[in-house]
C-alpha positions in Angstrom: 178.6 197.6 208.7 178.0 200.5 206.4 177.1 200.0 202.6 179.0 203.7 202.2 182.1 202.4 201.9 183.8 204.2 199.5 183.1 207.3 202.3 186.9 206.1 203.3 188.9 206.4 199.9 186.8 209.0 198.2 185.3 212.2 198.6 181.7 213.1 197.7 182.8 214.8 195.0 185.3 211.8 193.1 182.6 209.7 193.6 180.1 211.3 192.2 182.2 211.9 189.2 182.9 208.6 189.2 179.5 207.3 189.7 178.7 209.5 186.6 181.7 208.2 184.1 179.7 205.2 184.3 176.3 205.9 183.4 177.7 208.3 180.4 180.7 204.6 179.8 177.0 202.5 179.6 174.6 204.7 177.3 174.6 204.2 173.7 176.6 205.7 171.2 174.1 208.9 170.0 173.5 209.6 174.0 176.5 209.7 175.5 177.9 211.6 172.9 175.2 214.4 173.7 175.6 213.6 177.9 179.4 214.3 177.2 178.2 217.8 175.4 176.4 218.4 178.2 179.7 217.7 180.7 181.4 220.7 178.7 182.3 224.2 181.0 182.9 227.7 179.5 183.1 230.3 181.8 183.7 233.9 180.8 184.3 237.0 183.0 183.1 240.5 182.1 184.1 243.8 183.8 180.9 245.8 185.2 181.6 250.7 185.3 179.5 252.8 185.7 176.0 250.4 184.7 178.0 249.7 181.4 179.6 246.1 181.0 182.9 245.8 179.5 184.1 242.9 176.7 183.2 239.4 178.4 186.9 237.6 178.5 186.8 233.4 178.4 188.6 231.5 180.2 188.2 228.6 178.3 186.7 228.7 175.5 184.6 226.7 174.1 185.5 224.2 171.8 183.8 224.1 167.7 182.2 221.3 166.5 
């Protein structure tokens, strides 16, 4: 019998997400906060024309602390 029973129920990405959440929750408070901040993403784009960059636009603006 295979040790990867999770493959019948989850994709690898979902399994990784569940495992990462469990690890973050097991950390002490200070380290947990640092780990959660590393998980935040800020996405922005910038249109370039004639070698010049235009205004940067945030898709999801970063959260203020």
